[in-house]
PyMOL Python script that loads the backbone (N, CA, C, O; Angstrom):
from pymol import cmd

cmd.read_pdbstr("""\
ATOM      1  N   MET A   1      43.556 -69.786 -96.714  1.00  0.00           N
ATOM      2  CA  MET A   1      42.745 -70.872 -96.208  1.00  0.00           C
ATOM      3  C   MET A   1      41.958 -71.475 -97.383  1.00  0.00           C
ATOM      4  O   MET A   1      41.447 -70.739 -98.227  1.00  0.00           O
ATOM      5  N   PRO A   2      41.865 -72.757 -97.437  1.00  0.00           N
ATOM      6  CA  PRO A   2      41.072 -73.385 -98.511  1.00  0.00           C
ATOM      7  C   PRO A   2      39.605 -72.950 -98.416  1.00  0.00           C
ATOM      8  O   PRO A   2      39.079 -72.769 -97.318  1.00  0.00           O
ATOM      9  N   PRO A   3      38.953 -72.786 -99.562  1.00  0.00           N
ATOM     10  CA  PRO A   3      37.551 -72.335 -99.575  1.00  0.00           C
ATOM     11  C   PRO A   3      36.619 -73.190 -98.718  1.00  0.00           C
ATOM     12  O   PRO A   3      35.715 -72.661 -98.071  1.00  0.00           O
ATOM     13  N   ALA A   4      36.828 -74.488 -98.711  1.00  0.00           N
ATOM     14  CA  ALA A   4      35.960 -75.360 -97.907  1.00  0.00           C
ATOM     15  C   ALA A   4      36.107 -75.059 -96.419  1.00  0.00           C
ATOM     16  O   ALA A   4      35.132 -75.118 -95.671  1.00  0.00           O
ATOM     17  N   LEU A   5      37.320 -74.740 -95.993  1.00  0.00           N
ATOM     18  CA  LEU A   5      37.561 -74.423 -94.587  1.00  0.00           C
ATOM     19  C   LEU A   5      36.958 -73.069 -94.221  1.00  0.00           C
ATOM     20  O   LEU A   5      36.414 -72.906 -93.129  1.00  0.00           O
ATOM     21  N   VAL A   6      37.053 -72.107 -95.125  1.00  0.00           N
ATOM     22  CA  VAL A   6      36.432 -70.793 -94.905  1.00  0.00           C
ATOM     23  C   VAL A   6      34.921 -70.959 -94.743  1.00  0.00           C
ATOM     24  O   VAL A   6      34.305 -70.362 -93.860  1.00  0.00           O
ATOM     25  N   LYS A   7      34.340 -71.783 -95.616  1.00  0.00           N
ATOM     26  CA  LYS A   7      32.892 -72.035 -95.554  1.00  0.00           C
ATOM     27  C   LYS A   7      32.515 -72.713 -94.239  1.00  0.00           C
ATOM     28  O   LYS A   7      31.496 -72.375 -93.637  1.00  0.00           O
ATOM     29  N   ALA A   8      33.325 -73.663 -93.794  1.00  0.00           N
ATOM     30  CA  ALA A   8      33.057 -74.360 -92.541  1.00  0.00           C
ATOM     31  C   ALA A   8      33.143 -73.404 -91.353  1.00  0.00           C
ATOM     32  O   ALA A   8      32.318 -73.476 -90.441  1.00  0.00           O
ATOM     33  N   HIS A   9      34.131 -72.511 -91.355  1.00  0.00           N
ATOM     34  CA  HIS A   9      34.263 -71.524 -90.276  1.00  0.00           C
ATOM     35  C   HIS A   9      33.051 -70.591 -90.238  1.00  0.00           C
ATOM     36  O   HIS A   9      32.539 -70.275 -89.165  1.00  0.00           O
ATOM     37  N   ALA A  10      32.602 -70.157 -91.405  1.00  0.00           N
ATOM     38  CA  ALA A  10      31.445 -69.262 -91.471  1.00  0.00           C
ATOM     39  C   ALA A  10      30.189 -69.956 -90.932  1.00  0.00           C
ATOM     40  O   ALA A  10      29.399 -69.348 -90.210  1.00  0.00           O
ATOM     41  N   ALA A  11      30.013 -71.218 -91.285  1.00  0.00           N
ATOM     42  CA  ALA A  11      28.854 -71.973 -90.797  1.00  0.00           C
ATOM     43  C   ALA A  11      28.920 -72.153 -89.287  1.00  0.00           C
ATOM     44  O   ALA A  11      27.903 -72.048 -88.601  1.00  0.00           O
ATOM     45  N   LEU A  12      30.103 -72.420 -88.773  1.00  0.00           N
ATOM     46  CA  LEU A  12      30.274 -72.571 -87.331  1.00  0.00           C
ATOM     47  C   LEU A  12      30.004 -71.251 -86.609  1.00  0.00           C
ATOM     48  O   LEU A  12      29.358 -71.233 -85.562  1.00  0.00           O
ATOM     49  N   ASP A  13      30.499 -70.148 -87.171  1.00  0.00           N
ATOM     50  CA  ASP A  13      30.231 -68.825 -86.573  1.00  0.00           C
ATOM     51  C   ASP A  13      28.733 -68.562 -86.498  1.00  0.00           C
ATOM     52  O   ASP A  13      28.240 -68.090 -85.473  1.00  0.00           O
ATOM     53  N   ARG A  14      28.008 -68.859 -87.566  1.00  0.00           N
ATOM     54  CA  ARG A  14      26.551 -68.634 -87.568  1.00  0.00           C
ATOM     55  C   ARG A  14      25.869 -69.498 -86.511  1.00  0.00           C
ATOM     56  O   ARG A  14      24.970 -69.027 -85.814  1.00  0.00           O
ATOM     57  N   ALA A  15      26.281 -70.739 -86.386  1.00  0.00           N
ATOM     58  CA  ALA A  15      25.677 -71.647 -85.405  1.00  0.00           C
ATOM     59  C   ALA A  15      25.944 -71.171 -83.984  1.00  0.00           C
ATOM     60  O   ALA A  15      25.042 -71.187 -83.147  1.00  0.00           O
ATOM     61  N   VAL A  16      27.164 -70.750 -83.705  1.00  0.00           N
ATOM     62  CA  VAL A  16      27.504 -70.267 -82.366  1.00  0.00           C
ATOM     63  C   VAL A  16      26.771 -68.962 -82.076  1.00  0.00           C
ATOM     64  O   VAL A  16      26.279 -68.758 -80.966  1.00  0.00           O
ATOM     65  N   ASP A  17      26.698 -68.074 -83.075  1.00  0.00           N
ATOM     66  CA  ASP A  17      25.988 -66.803 -82.886  1.00  0.00           C
ATOM     67  C   ASP A  17      24.540 -67.033 -82.456  1.00  0.00           C
ATOM     68  O   ASP A  17      24.019 -66.312 -81.605  1.00  0.00           O
ATOM     69  N   LEU A  18      23.898 -68.032 -83.042  1.00  0.00           N
ATOM     70  CA  LEU A  18      22.502 -68.320 -82.704  1.00  0.00           C
ATOM     71  C   LEU A  18      22.345 -68.792 -81.261  1.00  0.00           C
ATOM     72  O   LEU A  18      21.250 -68.719 -80.702  1.00  0.00           O
ATOM     73  N   CYS A  19      23.415 -69.269 -80.662  1.00  0.00           N
ATOM     74  CA  CYS A  19      23.362 -69.666 -79.253  1.00  0.00           C
ATOM     75  C   CYS A  19      23.246 -68.450 -78.333  1.00  0.00           C
ATOM     76  O   CYS A  19      22.767 -68.563 -77.205  1.00  0.00           O
ATOM     77  N   TYR A  20      23.681 -67.302 -78.815  1.00  0.00           N
ATOM     78  CA  TYR A  20      23.712 -66.105 -77.975  1.00  0.00           C
ATOM     79  C   TYR A  20      22.614 -65.106 -78.278  1.00  0.00           C
ATOM     80  O   TYR A  20      22.204 -64.353 -77.394  1.00  0.00           O
ATOM     81  N   ARG A  21      22.132 -65.084 -79.503  1.00  0.00           N
ATOM     82  CA  ARG A  21      21.032 -64.183 -79.854  1.00  0.00           C
ATOM     83  C   ARG A  21      20.470 -64.577 -81.209  1.00  0.00           C
ATOM     84  O   ARG A  21      21.169 -65.205 -82.004  1.00  0.00           O
ATOM     85  N   PRO A  22      19.209 -64.217 -81.492  1.00  0.00           N
ATOM     86  CA  PRO A  22      18.557 -64.688 -82.720  1.00  0.00           C
ATOM     87  C   PRO A  22      19.114 -64.067 -84.007  1.00  0.00           C
ATOM     88  O   PRO A  22      19.136 -64.732 -85.043  1.00  0.00           O
ATOM     89  N   GLN A  23      19.559 -62.825 -83.962  1.00  0.00           N
ATOM     90  CA  GLN A  23      20.076 -62.189 -85.175  1.00  0.00           C
ATOM     91  C   GLN A  23      21.604 -62.338 -85.239  1.00  0.00           C
ATOM     92  O   GLN A  23      22.267 -62.342 -84.201  1.00  0.00           O
ATOM     93  N   PRO A  24      22.156 -62.459 -86.430  1.00  0.00           N
ATOM     94  CA  PRO A  24      23.611 -62.632 -86.547  1.00  0.00           C
ATOM     95  C   PRO A  24      24.359 -61.339 -86.213  1.00  0.00           C
ATOM     96  O   PRO A  24      23.806 -60.244 -86.314  1.00  0.00           O
ATOM     97  N   PHE A  25      25.596 -61.483 -85.825  1.00  0.00           N
ATOM     98  CA  PHE A  25      26.443 -60.321 -85.571  1.00  0.00           C
ATOM     99  C   PHE A  25      26.916 -59.764 -86.909  1.00  0.00           C
ATOM    100  O   PHE A  25      27.122 -60.511 -87.866  1.00  0.00           O
ATOM    101  N   GLU A  26      27.085 -58.449 -86.964  1.00  0.00           N
ATOM    102  CA  GLU A  26      27.520 -57.810 -88.206  1.00  0.00           C
ATOM    103  C   GLU A  26      29.031 -57.874 -88.386  1.00  0.00           C
ATOM    104  O   GLU A  26      29.534 -57.757 -89.503  1.00  0.00           O
ATOM    105  N   SER A  27      29.758 -58.062 -87.274  1.00  0.00           N
ATOM    106  CA  SER A  27      31.218 -58.086 -87.362  1.00  0.00           C
ATOM    107  C   SER A  27      31.794 -58.875 -86.190  1.00  0.00           C
ATOM    108  O   SER A  27      31.102 -59.161 -85.213  1.00  0.00           O
ATOM    109  N   ASP A  28      33.054 -59.215 -86.307  1.00  0.00           N
ATOM    110  CA  ASP A  28      33.738 -59.893 -85.208  1.00  0.00           C
ATOM    111  C   ASP A  28      33.785 -58.990 -83.983  1.00  0.00           C
ATOM    112  O   ASP A  28      33.647 -59.459 -82.853  1.00  0.00           O
ATOM    113  N   ARG A  29      33.979 -57.707 -84.207  1.00  0.00           N
ATOM    114  CA  ARG A  29      34.028 -56.754 -83.095  1.00  0.00           C
ATOM    115  C   ARG A  29      32.703 -56.748 -82.329  1.00  0.00           C
ATOM    116  O   ARG A  29      32.697 -56.765 -81.098  1.00  0.00           O
ATOM    117  N   GLN A  30      31.600 -56.725 -83.045  1.00  0.00           N
ATOM    118  CA  GLN A  30      30.284 -56.734 -82.402  1.00  0.00           C
ATOM    119  C   GLN A  30      30.100 -58.021 -81.592  1.00  0.00           C
ATOM    120  O   GLN A  30      29.545 -57.992 -80.494  1.00  0.00           O
ATOM    121  N   ARG A  31      30.565 -59.140 -82.134  1.00  0.00           N
ATOM    122  CA  ARG A  31      30.470 -60.423 -81.443  1.00  0.00           C
ATOM    123  C   ARG A  31      31.274 -60.376 -80.136  1.00  0.00           C
ATOM    124  O   ARG A  31      30.776 -60.768 -79.080  1.00  0.00           O
ATOM    125  N   VAL A  32      32.508 -59.899 -80.216  1.00  0.00           N
ATOM    126  CA  VAL A  32      33.378 -59.851 -79.036  1.00  0.00           C
ATOM    127  C   VAL A  32      32.809 -58.905 -77.982  1.00  0.00           C
ATOM    128  O   VAL A  32      32.823 -59.228 -76.794  1.00  0.00           O
ATOM    129  N   GLU A  33      32.309 -57.742 -78.399  1.00  0.00           N
ATOM    130  CA  GLU A  33      31.710 -56.799 -77.445  1.00  0.00           C
ATOM    131  C   GLU A  33      30.514 -57.429 -76.736  1.00  0.00           C
ATOM    132  O   GLU A  33      30.343 -57.265 -75.528  1.00  0.00           O
ATOM    133  N   HIS A  34      29.695 -58.144 -77.486  1.00  0.00           N
ATOM    134  CA  HIS A  34      28.520 -58.796 -76.903  1.00  0.00           C
ATOM    135  C   HIS A  34      28.943 -59.865 -75.893  1.00  0.00           C
ATOM    136  O   HIS A  34      28.383 -59.956 -74.801  1.00  0.00           O
ATOM    137  N   LEU A  35      29.935 -60.669 -76.269  1.00  0.00           N
ATOM    138  CA  LEU A  35      30.387 -61.739 -75.379  1.00  0.00           C
ATOM    139  C   LEU A  35      31.036 -61.180 -74.119  1.00  0.00           C
ATOM    140  O   LEU A  35      30.829 -61.718 -73.031  1.00  0.00           O
ATOM    141  N   PHE A  36      31.824 -60.101 -74.247  1.00  0.00           N
ATOM    142  CA  PHE A  36      32.420 -59.497 -73.059  1.00  0.00           C
ATOM    143  C   PHE A  36      31.357 -58.879 -72.152  1.00  0.00           C
ATOM    144  O   PHE A  36      31.487 -58.927 -70.928  1.00  0.00           O
ATOM    145  N   ALA A  37      30.313 -58.302 -72.734  1.00  0.00           N
ATOM    146  CA  ALA A  37      29.221 -57.752 -71.923  1.00  0.00           C
ATOM    147  C   ALA A  37      28.519 -58.863 -71.146  1.00  0.00           C
ATOM    148  O   ALA A  37      28.184 -58.687 -69.975  1.00  0.00           O
ATOM    149  N   LEU A  38      28.296 -60.009 -71.799  1.00  0.00           N
ATOM    150  CA  LEU A  38      27.699 -61.147 -71.096  1.00  0.00           C
ATOM    151  C   LEU A  38      28.614 -61.643 -69.980  1.00  0.00           C
ATOM    152  O   LEU A  38      28.157 -61.948 -68.878  1.00  0.00           O
ATOM    153  N   TYR A  39      29.895 -61.718 -70.273  1.00  0.00           N
ATOM    154  CA  TYR A  39      30.870 -62.166 -69.277  1.00  0.00           C
ATOM    155  C   TYR A  39      30.868 -61.230 -68.068  1.00  0.00           C
ATOM    156  O   TYR A  39      30.871 -61.677 -66.921  1.00  0.00           O
ATOM    157  N   GLU A  40      30.863 -59.923 -68.343  1.00  0.00           N
ATOM    158  CA  GLU A  40      30.851 -58.937 -67.259  1.00  0.00           C
ATOM    159  C   GLU A  40      29.582 -59.064 -66.422  1.00  0.00           C
ATOM    160  O   GLU A  40      29.637 -58.983 -65.195  1.00  0.00           O
ATOM    161  N   LYS A  41      28.452 -59.261 -67.072  1.00  0.00           N
ATOM    162  CA  LYS A  41      27.172 -59.409 -66.370  1.00  0.00           C
ATOM    163  C   LYS A  41      27.184 -60.641 -65.465  1.00  0.00           C
ATOM    164  O   LYS A  41      26.667 -60.607 -64.348  1.00  0.00           O
ATOM    165  N   LEU A  42      27.776 -61.721 -65.955  1.00  0.00           N
ATOM    166  CA  LEU A  42      27.820 -62.959 -65.180  1.00  0.00           C
ATOM    167  C   LEU A  42      28.827 -62.916 -64.036  1.00  0.00           C
ATOM    168  O   LEU A  42      28.587 -63.504 -62.981  1.00  0.00           O
ATOM    169  N   THR A  43      29.944 -62.232 -64.229  1.00  0.00           N
ATOM    170  CA  THR A  43      30.995 -62.237 -63.218  1.00  0.00           C
ATOM    171  C   THR A  43      30.903 -61.072 -62.248  1.00  0.00           C
ATOM    172  O   THR A  43      31.526 -61.114 -61.187  1.00  0.00           O
ATOM    173  N   ASN A  44      30.154 -60.042 -62.576  1.00  0.00           N
ATOM    174  CA  ASN A  44      30.065 -58.877 -61.698  1.00  0.00           C
ATOM    175  C   ASN A  44      29.606 -59.225 -60.287  1.00  0.00           C
ATOM    176  O   ASN A  44      30.174 -58.697 -59.332  1.00  0.00           O
ATOM    177  N   PRO A  45      28.598 -60.092 -60.107  1.00  0.00           N
ATOM    178  CA  PRO A  45      28.187 -60.437 -58.734  1.00  0.00           C
ATOM    179  C   PRO A  45      29.284 -61.176 -57.947  1.00  0.00           C
ATOM    180  O   PRO A  45      29.210 -61.257 -56.721  1.00  0.00           O
ATOM    181  N   LEU A  46      30.274 -61.700 -58.623  1.00  0.00           N
ATOM    182  CA  LEU A  46      31.340 -62.427 -57.943  1.00  0.00           C
ATOM    183  C   LEU A  46      32.395 -61.491 -57.363  1.00  0.00           C
ATOM    184  O   LEU A  46      33.178 -61.900 -56.505  1.00  0.00           O
ATOM    185  N   LEU A  47      32.426 -60.249 -57.818  1.00  0.00           N
ATOM    186  CA  LEU A  47      33.421 -59.295 -57.355  1.00  0.00           C
ATOM    187  C   LEU A  47      32.981 -58.672 -56.036  1.00  0.00           C
ATOM    188  O   LEU A  47      31.785 -58.502 -55.802  1.00  0.00           O
ATOM    189  N   PRO A  48      33.926 -58.335 -55.182  1.00  0.00           N
ATOM    190  CA  PRO A  48      33.553 -57.676 -53.922  1.00  0.00           C
ATOM    191  C   PRO A  48      32.922 -56.313 -54.199  1.00  0.00           C
ATOM    192  O   PRO A  48      33.270 -55.643 -55.171  1.00  0.00           O
ATOM    193  N   ALA A  49      31.989 -55.911 -53.330  1.00  0.00           N
ATOM    194  CA  ALA A  49      31.268 -54.656 -53.516  1.00  0.00           C
ATOM    195  C   ALA A  49      32.190 -53.450 -53.433  1.00  0.00           C
ATOM    196  O   ALA A  49      32.030 -52.496 -54.195  1.00  0.00           O
ATOM    197  N   GLY A  50      33.123 -53.478 -52.547  1.00  0.00           N
ATOM    198  CA  GLY A  50      34.056 -52.368 -52.403  1.00  0.00           C
ATOM    199  C   GLY A  50      35.315 -52.852 -51.725  1.00  0.00           C
ATOM    200  O   GLY A  50      35.345 -53.928 -51.127  1.00  0.00           O
ATOM    201  N   LYS A  51      36.325 -52.065 -51.822  1.00  0.00           N
ATOM    202  CA  LYS A  51      37.576 -52.462 -51.208  1.00  0.00           C
ATOM    203  C   LYS A  51      37.481 -52.226 -49.705  1.00  0.00           C
ATOM    204  O   LYS A  51      37.280 -51.101 -49.248  1.00  0.00           O
ATOM    205  N   LYS A  52      37.627 -53.297 -48.955  1.00  0.00           N
ATOM    206  CA  LYS A  52      37.561 -53.198 -47.505  1.00  0.00           C
ATOM    207  C   LYS A  52      38.970 -53.121 -46.960  1.00  0.00           C
ATOM    208  O   LYS A  52      39.860 -53.870 -47.362  1.00  0.00           O
ATOM    209  N   THR A  53      39.148 -52.209 -46.047  1.00  0.00           N
ATOM    210  CA  THR A  53      40.459 -52.099 -45.404  1.00  0.00           C
ATOM    211  C   THR A  53      40.297 -52.455 -43.941  1.00  0.00           C
ATOM    212  O   THR A  53      39.271 -52.177 -43.319  1.00  0.00           O
ATOM    213  N   ARG A  54      41.308 -53.059 -43.424  1.00  0.00           N
ATOM    214  CA  ARG A  54      41.281 -53.413 -42.006  1.00  0.00           C
ATOM    215  C   ARG A  54      41.850 -52.255 -41.216  1.00  0.00           C
ATOM    216  O   ARG A  54      42.871 -51.670 -41.575  1.00  0.00           O
ATOM    217  N   SER A  55      41.174 -51.945 -40.148  1.00  0.00           N
ATOM    218  CA  SER A  55      41.692 -50.870 -39.299  1.00  0.00           C
ATOM    219  C   SER A  55      42.685 -51.476 -38.297  1.00  0.00           C
ATOM    220  O   SER A  55      42.505 -52.583 -37.791  1.00  0.00           O
ATOM    221  N   ARG A  56      43.704 -50.721 -38.048  1.00  0.00           N
ATOM    222  CA  ARG A  56      44.734 -51.190 -37.110  1.00  0.00           C
ATOM    223  C   ARG A  56      44.618 -50.378 -35.834  1.00  0.00           C
ATOM    224  O   ARG A  56      44.486 -49.154 -35.856  1.00  0.00           O
ATOM    225  N   LYS A  57      44.668 -51.075 -34.754  1.00  0.00           N
ATOM    226  CA  LYS A  57      44.652 -50.387 -33.456  1.00  0.00           C
ATOM    227  C   LYS A  57      46.056 -49.892 -33.180  1.00  0.00           C
ATOM    228  O   LYS A  57      47.031 -50.638 -33.270  1.00  0.00           O
ATOM    229  N   ARG A  58      46.134 -48.641 -32.847  1.00  0.00           N
ATOM    230  CA  ARG A  58      47.441 -48.082 -32.512  1.00  0.00           C
ATOM    231  C   ARG A  58      47.626 -48.132 -30.998  1.00  0.00           C
ATOM    232  O   ARG A  58      46.737 -47.777 -30.224  1.00  0.00           O
ATOM    233  N   SER A  59      48.766 -48.567 -30.624  1.00  0.00           N
ATOM    234  CA  SER A  59      49.053 -48.581 -29.187  1.00  0.00           C
ATOM    235  C   SER A  59      49.694 -47.264 -28.812  1.00  0.00           C
ATOM    236  O   SER A  59      50.489 -46.699 -29.563  1.00  0.00           O
ATOM    237  N   GLY A  60      49.338 -46.794 -27.654  1.00  0.00           N
ATOM    238  CA  GLY A  60      50.012 -45.601 -27.176  1.00  0.00           C
ATOM    239  C   GLY A  60      49.194 -44.500 -26.830  1.00  0.00           C
ATOM    240  O   GLY A  60      49.704 -43.458 -26.418  1.00  0.00           O
TER     241      GLY A  60
END
""", "prot")
cmd.dss("prot")
cmd.show_as("cartoon", "prot")
cmd.util.cbc("prot")
cmd.orient("prot")
């Protein structure tokens, strides 16, 4: 990658990181773990509380 593009990517990463927390991430892995934790926190209330099964009436 050309040096100017690498520099632009790094600047963009820093800007996006500041949208999620005040201190920068130490690694891409830390960034992804943080984002997945936020995603899980936001989507967890959307999931059903438990698996509901329908009971069937048996004839006979």
